[in-house]
C-alpha positions, 0 to 999 in steps of 0.5 A: 499499500502507497504511504502518506506523510503529515508535518509533525508540529513544531513545539509538539509534546515529544510524549505525545508524539510517541502517542500518536505513533503507537496509536495510529501505527505510524512511523516518523521520518526526517527529511533532508531538510530536518522537518520531521513527518508522520508516516502511515496509511491515509486513514491513520493519518486522517484519525491522527489529525484529530488527535488532541495535542498541546503545541508550545507557541514560538516567541513573536506573535502578539497577544492579538494575533494568539486570540485572534487564532483561538478565536477562529479555529477550535483551539484553546490557549493554555499557559505551561512552564514552557510558555504559552501553548495551544491545545486542540485537535491536531488539524485546528493547531495547525491551521491556527498556527499557519494563521498566526504565521500569516499575521505575523508575516503581514505585520512585519511586511514579509 
C-alpha cells in the first residue's frame, strides 16, 4: 500500500508524538531539510489529524494575533512552564499556527 506523510508540528510534546505513533501505527521520518513527518496509511493519518495535542507557541506573535487564532479555530490557550500553548486537535492547531504565521508575516511586511 502507498504510504502518506503529515508534518509533525514544531513545539509538540514528544510524549504526545510517541502516543500518536503508537496509537495510529505511524512511523516518523525526517526530510533532508530536517522536517519531521508522520508516515502511515491515509486513514491512520486522517484519524491522527484529529488527535488532541498541546503545542508550545514560538516567540513573536502578539497577544492579539494569538487571541484571533484562538477565536477563529477550535483551539484553547493554555499556560505551561515552557510558555503559552495551543491545545486542541492537531489539524485545528496547524490551521491556527498557519494563521498566526500569516498575520505575523503581514505585520512584518515579509
